[in-house]
C-alpha positions as CSV (number, residue, x, y, z in Angstrom):
1,M,0.8,-3.2,-15.7
2,N,-0.9,-0.5,-13.6
3,V,-2.2,-1.4,-10.1
4,I,-4.7,0.5,-7.9
5,I,-4.5,-0.4,-4.2
6,D,-7.6,0.2,-2.1
7,T,-8.0,0.7,1.7
8,N,-8.6,-3.0,2.4
9,M,-5.3,-3.9,0.7
10,L,-3.4,-1.3,2.6
11,M,-4.8,-2.6,5.9
12,A,-4.0,-6.2,4.9
13,I,-0.4,-5.3,4.2
14,V,0.0,-4.1,7.7
15,Q,-2.3,-6.6,9.5
16,F,-0.8,-9.7,7.9
17,K,2.7,-8.3,7.1
18,I,2.2,-9.1,3.5
19,D,4.9,-8.0,1.1
20,V,2.5,-7.1,-1.7
21,L,4.8,-4.6,-3.3
22,S,7.5,-7.2,-4.1
23,E,4.9,-9.6,-5.5
24,L,3.4,-6.9,-7.7
25,K,6.8,-5.9,-8.9
26,R,7.6,-9.6,-9.7
27,L,4.3,-9.8,-11.7
28,G,5.3,-6.8,-13.7
29,A,3.6,-3.8,-12.0
30,R,5.2,-0.6,-13.2
31,N,2.9,1.9,-11.6
32,I,1.1,1.5,-8.3
33,Y,-1.6,4.0,-7.4
34,I,-3.6,4.9,-4.3
35,I,-6.7,6.9,-5.2
36,D,-7.7,10.0,-3.2
37,G,-10.8,8.3,-1.8
38,T,-8.6,5.7,-0.2
39,L,-6.4,8.4,1.4
40,E,-9.5,10.2,2.7
41,E,-10.8,6.9,4.1
42,L,-7.5,6.3,5.9
43,K,-7.8,9.6,7.7
44,N,-10.9,8.1,9.5
45,I,-9.1,4.9,10.6
46,N,-7.2,4.9,13.9
47,E,-4.4,2.8,12.5
48,S,-3.8,5.1,9.5
49,K,-0.5,6.4,10.7
50,I,0.8,2.8,11.1
51,I,-0.5,2.0,7.6
52,I,1.1,5.0,6.0
53,N,4.4,4.5,7.8
54,T,4.6,0.9,6.8
55,L,3.8,1.7,3.2
56,N,6.5,4.4,3.2
57,N,9.0,1.9,4.6
58,L,8.0,-0.8,2.0
59,I,8.3,1.7,-0.8
60,N,11.7,3.0,0.3
61,E,13.1,-0.5,0.8
62,K,11.8,-1.9,-2.5
63,E,12.3,1.3,-4.5
64,I,9.0,1.0,-6.3
């Protein structure tokens, strides 16, 4: 299963401390994508560094 994560999901992961990546992996996600538009949108959000750092930490911990 392929999954595309949008800006709202990235913000929810940080805001609510949701472990979305583990759940997606449990459900069979093999590929998780973030589209370019989402990355561009993050650049305009003050909390973008926090979001990106949190995602990097989650990805490294879960090895997805």
